[in-house]
MIKE-685762 format. One record per atom (N, C-alpha, C): x, y, z; residue in one letter. Coordinates in steps of 0.02 Angstrom, whole numbers, plus 50000, padded with zeros to 5 digits. Example, Ala and Ser with C-alpha at 12.3 -4.5 7.8 and 13.67 -1.06 7.14 Angstrom:
506604971650390A
506154977550390A
506604983550390A
506424988850354S
506844994750357S
506455000250394S
This chain:
489594938249466M
490294938249449M
490644932449477M
491054929549437R
491424923249455R
492174924949461R
492444924049524I
493174925849533I
493544920249561I
494204920649562A
494644915849596A
495204919649631A
495464916849687V
495984920149726V
496614915349720V
497144918649698L
497784915249687L
498244917049745L
498364912249790G
498774913749851G
498334914849907G
498494911049961L
498034911250025L
498384913650083L
498884917850076N
499144921350136N
498684927850145N
498904933050113H
498484938950112H
497854937850078H
497864933150029G
497284931749990G
496714928750030G
496874925750084Y
496354922550126Y
495864927450150Y
496064933650165T
495584938550186T
495064940350126T
495344940750068F
494904942250007F
494454936250000F
494674930150005A
494284923849994A
493724923950046A
493854925450106S
493364924750161S
492834930150149S
493034936150131E
492524941450122E
492114940150058E
492414937250007A
492074935849946A
491444930749956A
491564926150003L
491064921250017L
490454924550049L
490504930450072K
489984934050109K
489584938450061K
489834939950007M
489544944949964M
489044942449911M
488474946149909K
487934943949860K
488194945549790K
487984941749744G
488154943149670G
488874941449655G
489214937649700L
489894935649688L
490004928449703L
490314924649660T
490464917849672T
491184917049675T
491434914349729L
492154912049733L
492224905249707L
492454904549645V
492474898049608V
492984893549637V
493614896149651A
494134891849671A
494704896449697A
495174893149732V
495784896149758V
496394891849738V
496974895449741A
497574891749722A
498114893349770A
498554888049786G
499134888849829G
499484882249836G
500134882249837N
500454875949834N
500794873949904N
500574876549959D
500874874750024D
500324872050068D
500524869450126Q
500054866650172Q
499514871750202Q
499794877550210L
499324882850236L
498764884150185L
498894884250118A
498364885150068A
497894879350071A
498124873350077M
497674867450080M
497254867850140M
497494869250197N
497114869550257N
496594875350252N
496784881350227R
496314886750220R
495784885350168R
495934881950113S
495414880550064S
494884875950092S
495094871050135K
494614866850168K
494164870750213K
494454875450252E
494064879850299E
493604883850261E
493764886350202L
493344890150161L
492794886350125L
492944879650114G
492474875350081G
492474876950007G
492994878249977V
493034879649903V
493534875549872V
493474874549806T
493934870349766T
494654873149771T
495134868749782H
495834870749787H
496264868249730H
496694872349704Y
497164869849651Y
497844871649674Y
498334867249664Q
499044868649679Q
499324872349624Q
499104871849561D
499334875349501D
498824880849482D
499044886749488Y
498514892249471Y
498354892249399Y
498794890349354K
498654890049283K
498124884649267K
498124879149301Q
497634874449292Q
496954876949314Q
496934880749368L
496324883949391L
496024887949341L
496414892549310I
496184897149260I
495984893649200I
496304888449178D
496154884949117D
495484880949125D
495334878849183E
494714874149194E
494104877849218E
494144884549227N
493534887649252N
493394894349213N
492784895949210E
492564902249179E
492584907549234E
492994912949222L
493084918149271L
492994925049243L
492714929549283D
492674936349266D
493314940349289D
493554938149349G
494084941449377G
494504937349421G
495144938949434V
495604935249473V
495954940049522V
496014937849585I
496384941949635I
497044938549644I
497614941749630I
498274938849629I
498664941149689I
498764936449740T
499174938149799T
499784932949802T
500024931049744L
500604926349738L
501234930449758L
501784927349770P
502404931049778P
502554935849722P
502864941249738N
502954947049695N
503244944949626N
503704939949632R
504094938049571R
503614934549518R
503034932149542L
502524928849500L
501994933549476L
501974939549491H
501444944249476H
501404944949401H
501934946349368K
501934947749295K
501684941349259K
501944935849273E
501764929549238E
501024928349251E
500744929049310A
500074927949322A
499604932749283A
499794938949284V
499384944149252V
499374942749177V
499934940949144F
499984939649078F
499534933649064F
499534928449103Y
499154922449094Y
498394923749093Y
498194928249138C
497484930249146C
497324934649086C
497744939449071A
497544944049014A
497484940548951A
497854935248936D
497784931448879D
497134928048870D
496754927348930R
496104924048923R
495574929148942R
495744935348940G
495224940748946G
494974941649016G
495364939649069I
495164939949139I
495454945949172I
495024950249203H
495254956149235H
495604954449302H
496114958849322C
496544956549377C
496554962149428C
496544959749490L
496754964049550L
497354960449576L
497944964349570V
498584961249590V
498814964949655V
499064961049702E
499284963749765E
499914968049755E
499984972849805K
500574977449800K
501204973449822K
501784975449801P
501944979949746P
501714976449681P
501584980549629I
501344977849568I
501844973049540I
502474973949550A
503004968849530A
503614969949567A
504144965649551D
504784965949584D
505164972049556D
505094973349494E
505484978749458E
505014983349418E
505234989349411I
504824994549377I
504644992349305I
505144989749271E
505054987749199E
504524982349191E
504514977649240Q
504014972549242Q
503304975549248Q
503254980349296G
502624983649303G
502384987449245G
502834990849212K
502634993949148K
502454989149094K
502774983449090E
502534978449044E
501854975949057E
501714974949121M
501064972449139M
500514977749121M
500684984049132V
500134989249112V
500044988949038V
500574988849000S
500504989148926S
500154982948898S
500294977148927Y
500014970748902Y
499274970548917Y
499044972948976C
498364973248993C
497964978148950C
498284983548933Q
497964988348885Q
497884985148820Q
498404981748793E
498364978248730E
497804973148727E
497724969548781K
497214964448787K
496534966948811K
496504973448821Q
495884976448841Q
495624973248911Q
496084972548953V
495914969549019V
496084974749073V
495604975149123K
495704979649181K
496244977149228K
496694981649248L
497214979549296L
497184984649358L
497064981549417L
496994985449477L
497574983349521L
497854987949561V
498394986449610V
498124986849679V
498264982249724G
498004981949788G
498304986449845G
498324992949829H
498454997649879H
497874999549913H
497614994249958H
496974994949985H
496825000850032H
497325003950057R
497215009250106R
496945015650074R
496935015850006R
496585021049972R
495865020849977R
495625014949998F
494895013950011F
494675015550082F
495155017250127S
495005018950193S
494625025550198S
494075025250233S
493625031350240S
494015037050275S
494495035350319Q
494875040650352Q
495405043750305Q
495695039250259M
496155041750209M
495805046350160M
495185044450142K
494785048650092K
494645055150121K
494445055450191Q
494345061650224Q
494985066050225Q
495515063150236L
496125066550239L
496305069850174L
496205065950124K
496325068550055K
495865074350037K
495215073850057T
494745079250047T
494945085650079T
495155084950143L
495325091050181L
495975094650150L
496465090550133L
497055093250101L
496905096450033L
496485092949995D
496285095749928D
495915102249933D
495535102949990E
495175109450002E
495625115050023E
496235113350037G
496745118650057G
496665120850130G
496425116350172I
496305118050243I
496955120450280I
497485118350254I
498155120450285I
498545124950239I
498215126950186G
498565131150137G
498995127250089G
499525130150064D
499975126550021D
500395122050061D
500455115450042L
500845110250078L
501585111850072L
501865112450128I
502585113650133I
502995107950152I
502795103950201G
503135098350225G
502655093050255G
502955086950262V
502585081450294V
503065077150338V
502835075550393N
503225070650440N
502815064150444N
503125058650429M
502805052050434M
503185047350475M
502865043150516V
503245038150559V
502845031650552V
503255026550548W
502975019850554W
503475015750593W
503305015050659V
503755011850703V
503405007550750V
503595000750749L
503304995950795L
503784989750799L
503624985650843A
504054979250853A
503674973250830A
503884970150774K
503564964150751K
503734958150800K
503284953450803D
503434947650840D
504054943850822D
504454941350865R
505054937950851R
505014931850802R
504454927850807P
504404922550759P
504334924550685P
504114931050676Y
504034933750607Y
504664933350570Y
505284933850604F
505904933850569F
506234927050562F
505804921950577E
506094914950565E
506084913350491E
505704916350453A
505704915550380A
506344918350350A
506694914450313E
507384916150285E
507354922550246E
506794923350202W
506794928750159W
506714935650194W
506454935250251R
506324941450293R
506964944650322R
507504940550321I
508114943150351I
508684944650300I
508474944150235N
508934945450181N
508664951350140N
509064953550093A
508894959350048A
508204958350017A
507804963850019G
507144963849993G
506614961950047G
506824959450106G
506334956950156G
506284962150213G
506544967750208G
506514972650261G
505834976950260G
505774981250309P
505154984850317P
505024989850260P
505584992250226L
505464997250177L
504964994750121L
505114988850093L
504714986150038L
504064983350066L
504094979850122I
503504976750148I
502984981250175I
503234986350216N
502784990850253N
502834997750225N
503425000150207G
503465006950182G
503095008850125G
503025003850080I
502665005150017I
501945007450032I
501645005250086H
500985007350106H
500975015250116H
501465017050161D
501495024350180D
501645028650122D
502095026150076I
502285030250018I
501675031249973I
501285025749966D
500665026349924D
500175030549955D
500105030050019N
499645034250061N
499825041850044N
500465043150049L
500705050050038L
500555052649970L
500685048549919R
500525050749850R
499785051349838R
499425047049869Y
498665047749860Y
498365053749893Y
498545055549954V
498175060649992V
498505067649968V
499095067949946T
499415074849934T
499445075849859T
499485070449818G
499575071649748G
500285073849728G
500715073349777L
501445075549766L
501775071449712L
502155074649672D
502575071049621D
503285070949651D
503495065449677I
504135064949709I
504715064549654I
505165069449662E
505725069849614E
506355066449636E
506515067049702S
507145064349727S
507075061649799S
507505056649814V
507485054149885V
508225053249911V
508315053249976Y
508925051650006Y
508755047650066Y
508985041350068A
508775036750117A
509345033250149A
509335032250217I
509865028750254I
509555022850289I
509795017150275G
509555010850310G
510085007950358G
509835005850415K
510245002550465K
509984995750489K
510464991550508N
510254985450539N
510514984450608N
510504989750644N
510784990050712N
510384985850765N
509764984550751I
509324980750798I
509464972950800I
509444970450736R
509494963150734R
510144960850699R
510464965750664G
511094963950631G
511014959050570G
510424958850541N
510334954650482N
510594957850419N
510534954850362K
510814957450300K
510294962650268K
509764963550303V
509304968850277V
509134973950327V
508894979750307E
508794985550354E
508254983250402E
508304986350462D
507764985650512D
507494992750532D
507834998050504S
507585004850513S
507825009150453S
507455014150436V
507595018150383V
507415025750397V
507845030150381S
507675037150380S
507745039950312S
507285043850292A
507215046250220A
506975052850215A
507255056750167V
507005063350150V
506775062950073V
506175064850063L
505905064949995L
505755072049972L
505945073849909E
505825080649884E
505335080049825E
504795084549829A
504295084449775A
504445090049726A
504115089249667S
504215094349616S
503995101049633S
503515101749680N
503295108449699N
503695111549754N
504245108049777G
504675110449830G
504535107949897G
503975104249906A
503785101649970A
504285096049989A
504435094950053T
504875089850074T
504505085350125T
504745078850131V
504425074150173V
504975070850212V
504885070550281N
505325066750323N
504975060150341N
505305054750332Y
505005048250345Y
505445043850385Y
505215040850441Y
505615036250476Y
505175029850491Y
505485024350478L
505155017550491L
505595012650522L
505345008250561S
505695003150593S
505214997450614S
505444991050609D
504984985850630D
505304982150690D
505724985850728G
506014982450786G
506064987150847G
505614991750851I
505584996550910I
504884996750939I
504834995751006P
504164996251036P
503925003351029P
503375004251002S
503105010850986S
502345010750969S
501975015850990P
501255016050973P
501085019850906P
501665022250869W
501535026650817W
501645022750748W
501075020750719S
501095017450656S
500355017150628S
500265016650562Y
499635016650533Y
499195011050562Y
499505004950567E
499124999450592E
498815000850663E
499255003650707F
499075004650779F
498595010650785F
498605015550739N
498285021750753N
497635022150712N
497575019050654L
496965019350609L
496405014750637L
496595009350672K
496095005150704K
495655001250652K
495954999250600E
495534996150543E
495644988550542E
496114986050577N
496254978450576N
496264975850649N
495784972050665A
495694969550735A
496294965350757A
496754963650711K
497314959650728K
497784963250778K
497764970050777Y
498254973750813Y
497894976850877Y
498344979350926H
498144983450981H
498154990750955H
497654994650978F
497585001150955F
497805006851005F
498055012150978Y
498285017651021Y
498015024250991Y
497805029051035D
497545035451011D
498135040151002D
498495039050949E
499095042950932E
499035044750857E
499485049350839D
499535051250769D
500175048550736D
500155047150671C
500735044750631C
500945049150575C
500495053350554Y
500655058150501Y
500535065250523Y
500965069850496Y
500835077250511Y
500975080950447Y
500525085650431F
500525089350371F
500575096750389F
501075100050357F
501235106850374F
501135111650313F
500705116250321G
500565120850269G
500645128350287G
500525132550239T
500595140150248T
500095143050296T
499525139450303K
498975141950343K
498905137750410K
499235132150414G
499165128650477G
499425121450470G
499325117150520S
499605110350524S
499055105550544S
499095099550515L
498565094750525L
498905088150546L
498625085050602A
498845078650625A
498355073250603A
498645067050593F
498195061650568F
498405055150604F
497925051350625P
497185051450609P
496725055250658P
497035059450705S
496595063050752S
496225068850720S
496475070850659F
496185076650626F
496205083050670F
496745083750709R
496835090250745R
497145095450698R
496795101150693L
497065106450653L
497295112150698L
497875114850684F
498175120350720F
498255126650673F
497965131850687T
498035138250643T
498055144250689T
498225150250653Y
498165156850690Y
497555160250666Y
497295164450704A
496755169050679A
497075174450639A
496695176850584D
497005181750539D
497245187650570D
496915189950625D
497135196150657D
497585194850717D
497815188650728A
498245186850781A
498725181550760A
499125183150707Y
499555178050675Y
500265178550702Y
500575172950722G
501255172750739G
501345170050809G
502015168950824W
502145164850887W
501995168750952W
501865174750949E
501665178351010E
500905177951025E
500585174250978H
499855173550990H
499695166050997H
499115164351032P
498945156851043P
498695153950977P
498905147850966L
498605144150912L
497895142250923L
497515142350871V
496795140150872V
496775132950852V
496515128550895K
496445121450883K
495765119550861K
495695115950808S
495035113450783S
495085105950776S
494515102550787N
494475095450779N
493915093650726N
494105088650686F
493595086650638F
493385079450656F
492745078550657S
492455071950676S
492695067250622S
492915061350640T
493125056450591T
492565052450566T
492615050550502M
492105046750469M
492035039750499M
491465036550489E
491385029550507E
491935025250478E
492265021250518K
492825017050495K
492525011050457K
492785010250395L
492595004750353L
493205000150342L
493074993750331D
493644989250315D
493854990750247D
494464992950238P
494724994550172P
494774988750122P
494874982550153I
494924976650108I
494214975450079I
493684975750117V
493034974750101V
492834979750046V
493024986150056A
492894991350012A
493234990549944A
493844988149949E
494254986749887E
493934981049849E
493674975949879L
493354970149846L
492714972749815L
492354976849850T
491684979049823T
491844983049761T
492374987149760H
492544991249706H
492754986449646H
493114981349661F
493344976349607F
492704973249574F
492244971949610I
491624969149581I
491274974049536I
491254980049557K
490944985149515K
491384986649451K
492024986049456V
492444986249395V
492274980649351V
492224974449377L
492044968849335L
491394969649298L
490924973249335K
490254974249305K
490254980149255K
490834983749252G
490854989549207G
490544995549237G
490394995849300V
490055001149333V
490545006749353V
491155004749370E
491705009349393E
492335007749358E
492755012649353E
493465011849326E
493885011049383E
494485007349375P
494955006349431P
495195012449467P
495155012449533L
495355017749571L
496115018049576L
496435012149582V
497135011249586V
497395007749526V
497535010949474T
497775008149411T
498435005349415T
498595001649361G
499274998849354G
499775004449356G
499615009849319Q
500055015549315Q
500225018549385Q
499685018949424E
499805021549495E
500255016549538E
500145010249523G
500595005149559G
501285005849538G
501405007549472V
502095008449451V
502415014749482V
502035020049484K
502285026549511K
502505025849584K
502105022349621T
502275021149692T
502925016949698T
502925011749656L
503555007449653L
504155011249633L
504125016249591E
504685019849569E
504965023949630E
504565026349673V
504805030049731V
505205024649775V
504905019149789L
505195013649831L
505875011449801L
505885010949738E
506485008349703E
507035013649709E
506835020049705A
507355025549716A
507615025849786A
507205023949836M
507405023849902M
507845017749914M
507735012149882R
508175006549887R
508885008049856R
508855011249803R
509475013049767R
509865017849813R
509525022349849S
509895027149893S
510185023249950S
509845018349978L
510105014550032L
510765010950014L
510725007849950V
511305003849926V
511875008449907V
511755013749871E
512255017949845E
512475023649885E
512125024749940K
512255029749991K
512305037049960K
511775038349926R
511815045349892R
511055047049878R
510955053449861R
510305056049836R
510185053149768R
509575050649757V
509355047749696V
508775051249666V
508865053349602E
508245056249566E
507865051049535E
507195051649533L
506765046549507L
506855045349433L
507045050549396N
507095050049323N
507735045849302N
508105043949352E
508745039849337E
508535033249313E
507955030349334G
507725023749310G
508175018649343G
508175012649309S
508615006949338S
508415004149402S
508094998449401S
507874995549465S
508474992349504S
508384991849570V
508874988449613V
508694981349620V
509144977049608K
508974969849616K
509314967049678K
508994961649704G
509264958449761G
508954961149824G
């Protein structure tokens, strides 16, 4: 299989791993800044400043698109016109309608479209989904999720990260919301979110509190911030990316009619059938966690199998749109200071 990577920020990880895989050829990479030029030399692969020229001049089976969000639709259309299958980084697009257009266009051109919500490939996330699907805590009633850490100060030197659209909700929160949708299967109907900038005082939120309501009546409490020292976040607790320091803490809690489950420790708390209620001791169970796999490598391996026609996309364009719909509703709620139902449509711009 012959592939190219467009964009060498997050795309650099894909490119590095692609070079190690048998049966896969990284033909070229594209990027128009100095970082991309430096990284292409380090990788030892052909570099193009114009991704369209790269596509026009090479035979490709697939393309991994990690360009800025605003270019996702254009790049996917360009590839689809040439019959090239696409793995596009999350979010699928800047706006919901763009995402829907990408899905329809790829269907029309008979091209596979995958969205890079790579945490769905985590062995621990898959184990969590299996346990919840098996009804280990009974009917799901509620969820508590936290994503709280302090990013390095130089991170905020980039102008776009201190203005609308550059806050933790879209950049980081989209991962947690997709995780939630994946492991629970919940259909989110409405959201109410409050965003504050009390930490840095920039034009974009640095913390968010949100309540999400699902069609089955389950509710989700979600808090995230990128400016508070804390050990509670997916990155710090799942131990999947060596870039971070790790802490043996939990970041998600699932509450059901039969018990409660903490993640990623997989601690389960229930009552015995003959000793149910607060006057009795809880019974604690632990599940051994699966071997930790690199989700990016697993996602790339899956993409290769999709290109070969062995597997169908795990994270389809439709799934990418559904996750974006929840995030867009949360953004609307922040701006309009009210509860927002997802069927209201209309993306928030800016």
